[in-house]
Each structure stands twice: as structure tokens, then as C-alpha cells.
N, C-alpha and C positions, 0 to 999 in steps of 0.2 A: 405561418412560421417557416423560416427557411431551414436548410439542413444544419447549419451551425447552431442556430437557436435550439433545434431539436437535440443536438448533442449536449449543449449546455443544460437543457432542462433535465435530460437523463442524468448528467453529472451531478446536478443539484440534489437529485433523489438518491443516487448511489453513494455519494460522499458522506451521507449520514452514518455509514458503517465503515468509513475510511478515516484514518487519523494521521496527521503529520506528527513526527516525533521530534522533540527538542531536548537537548541536554542543557539543564539550567545550573550553571555554576553558582549563581546567586539568584534565588527565587524573586528577589525584589528588584533585580536589574535585568529586565528582558533584553536590553541591548547587548548583554553578554551571553545570552542563550545561543546555542548552536543548532541550526536545523540539521537533523541527522538522516532521516529517511521517512518511510511511510509504512503503516501497518493497517490491517483490516480485521474485522471481527466476523466470524462465521459460525453457524450452528448447523449440525446435522444430527438429528435424533437427540441423544443425550449429550453429545459433544458440543462444547461451547468454548471456542478458542480465539486467540489473536494469532495472526500469521504475518510474517515478514521474511526478509532474507536472512540467512545465517550470518552473513557478514555485518548486517545491521544489529542483530542480537549481540554478536561478539563485541561490537563497539559500545553498546549499552553496558555490557558487563565490565569492560575495561574502565569506562567512565565511573561506574558505581564503586569499583574497587579503589580507583585512584583519587576519587573525590567523594569521600563518605558524607560530606555535608551538602553535596549537590543533589539534584533531583531530576528524575526523568519526567517530562511533561508531555502529555498527549493533548490534542485539541479534539474534543468529542462533540460533534455537531456545533462547532464554533465556541465551545466552552473549554477554556484552558483548565486542565486538571493535573494535579500531582499524582503520580503512580508510585506509591510507597513500596509495594512489593510486586516483583515479577517472578514467576516460577516457570522454568523451562519444562515443557511437556515432551518435546522431541525436536532434535536438530539433525540435519544431514551432516555427516562427517566429510563428505565429498564437497569441495568448493564448486565442483561442476554443477551440482544439484542446487545448492544454496537456498535451503528452506529452513525455517525455524518456526515452531509453534509454542505458544506460551499462554499462561493464565495470569490474571492480575487480581489484586484485592480491589475493593470498591474504590473507584477513582474519587479524589477529593477536589472539587472545584476551588480555584484559587481566588477568584474575584466575584463569585456569584453564589446564590443560594443552592446548596446541595439537593434540595427537594425538586429543583427544576431540571436536573440532569436525567436524561434518558438515553441509555446506550442502545444503539440499533445493531442488529446482527443480520448478515446474509443467511438465508436458509438454503441449504444445498441438498439435492437428492444424492443418493449413492446406489450404485456406482455412478461416478461422474461421466457424462457423455464424452466421447472422444471427439476432439475438434477435427475438422476436415480442411485439406488444402483448398484455398480459394474462399473459405468462409471468412466472414468479417469478425475481427477481434477488437473489443473495446477495452481500453486501459485508462484508469483514472488514478492520479496520485498527486503528490505535493513536491515538485522539484524545488531545490534550494534557491534557484534563481527567482528573484522577485520577493523573497521572504526576508527582507532586511529588517531586523528587529530593532527599530529605533525608539519606539514608544508603544504604549498600549492605547487603544486595542490593536492587536497584531493583525495586519492584513494577511490573509491566507489565500493566495492565488493558486487555484488548483489547475492542473493540466489534464486534459482528456483527449484521447485520440482514437480514431477508428482505422484499423489496419486490415488489409487482406492477409490471410495466413499464407506464407510462402512455402513452409515445410512443416510437417508434423513428424517428430522423432519419438523414440521411446521416452526420453527424458525432457526434451525441449520442443517448444514451438518457435519457429522463426518468423519474424515480422519484418517487412521491408519498409524502412522509414520514408523512402522517397515516394511511396504510394499512399501516404497517410492523409486523413482529414483531421487536422489538429485544431483544437479550440482551447481557450482559457477564459476564466472569469476575470483575469487581469490583463496583462500585456501579452497577447498571443504571439507577438513577434519573438518573444524570448524563448519560445518552445518549438521552433521550427526545425531544429536539428537535434539529433540524439545526444550530441556533445553537451547540450545545455540541460540534460535531464538528471544531473546530480541531485540526490535527495528523493528521486522517484523509486529507488530500490525498495521493494516490498509492496509495490502497488498491485492490486488485483487485476487480473485479465479475465475477460468474459467472452463467451459466445452467446448467441441468442437462439433459443429454440422455442417456437410457439410464442414469440414475443416475450419470453422470460429470460432475464440475464442469469447465466450459469457460470460460476467461476471455474476456469480450467487450469489456472496456474498463477505464478507470482513473477512479476516483471523484475529482472535482476541485472540486465546489462544492455548498454547501448554505447558503442564506441564512436561511430561517426555516421554520417548520412549515407555512406556507401557500404556499410556493413549491416547485417541483420540485427534487429533487436531480439533479445532472447527472453523467453518466458519459460520458467521451470515448471513442468507439468505437475498438477495434482491429479492423481488417478482415482483414488478411493478413500473414503472416510469411514473408519470404523473405530471401535472403542480402544483398539490397541495401537494402531500406527497409521500414519499417512504415508510413510516411506517404505513400507514392508516389501513392495514389489519392485523397488528401484535397483536392487543389487543382486 
């Protein structure tokens, strides 16, 4: 198994806890659905949450208010599900941090038997270990490129990349895109530059300690191949706040 195949194998395992988000204007017309972003599910002790970027959450809320007959759809381990209720747990008010955490009601599969649905959650220790400069960071998500919703079943090309960490700040981790190993289960040529990563906002970012993937933050910005990609750091999980030490 070569290195790219190893990255894809890891991606196939981790993406069971990662979901693309669609805004469905008409649930019966997937060609009208809009790919929005990515979210992931994590558990630490008694906490069980969905995580994404604050700007992705804000767009979901605008959609729900302006299209009351529309639905937010997640794909959970390849099963398309309606999410009828989303409840905000915490959101950063600073756009610079760009994190949101929320809970949902039981997802309802659209085209399959509900009894077959199994939600997977990342299990995290706390406190979360601090990433180090030069350490490798693995990011997995669902960019909009390649997700053209023409018919069912929807093809879900995920993007995965391994980056060396260029800088670790109090709030952010910087990743250099021109030093990445990038793979995709679809057309990998579509994901070679950060400018093609629209829809990847909300993707989890990991480091590896003792061969275990540990979430360190949320991918939220990539401008171009000459600028660092930005990961908003998650420092600590407790029953009160994930953002308490940020300000």
C-alpha cells in the first residue's frame, strides 16, 4: 500500500464521523440542493456535539429562517438524513475564531431504513494536546467542487490532506498548502489548490500521537496556494465551554 492509499484508507475510517451539509430547497429535487460546508461529531466525557465553522452555522440559520419549507440535510456515513432541529450550544462571536457547536435531534434517513443508521463520534481526551510546529496535520472534509447534485445517489467526493504545521498560535494553526500531500476518493486534481476548497469549512483537523488521531481544531480558511491555510484551535473540552480560554 503506497502513501496515498494509506491516506485514503485513513480517510475512509475518519469520515464516518464527518458529514457534508446540504441546504435542500425541495427535498424531492436534489439537483436544487446546495452544498454548504462540513461538520463533524465529537464526544468527550458526557459532551456529545456537532462542530463546524461559525459562518457555516450562520448560513444554516439564514436558510432555515428564509426557507421554512426547506430542510438541512447531512450525509451520515453515506446515508442522506433530514435534520429537523438544530440547537446551538456555543458559537464564537469573533469571526477570527470561527467556531460553532450544536446538537441535533435524531436524524431521519430520506431514502433508507432508519434502523440501519449509526452515528459515529470522535472520542477526544481533555485537555487536548497542543500541536507542535513541524508536526503533521491531517484534514478531511467535503469541498463543494465535484459535488454536483444531478441525481441520486449523490456522489460524495471527500478531500483529505496531510500538511506540516508551519506555525502554532494561541488561536490558530497555520498550514502551508504548497507542502501538502493531497488525496481524494474522486478527482484529486480538483483539490490541489486551496482556492478549490469551498465547502471544506468546518472540516476537522488532526494530529497523531501514539498512532491515535486527535482533533486540534476546525479548518476554516484557505485563500490561495501562496497563503497559509488556517485551522481554528480547540484547546479544551468541558461541560461549560469550548471557547472559555479564547478571550
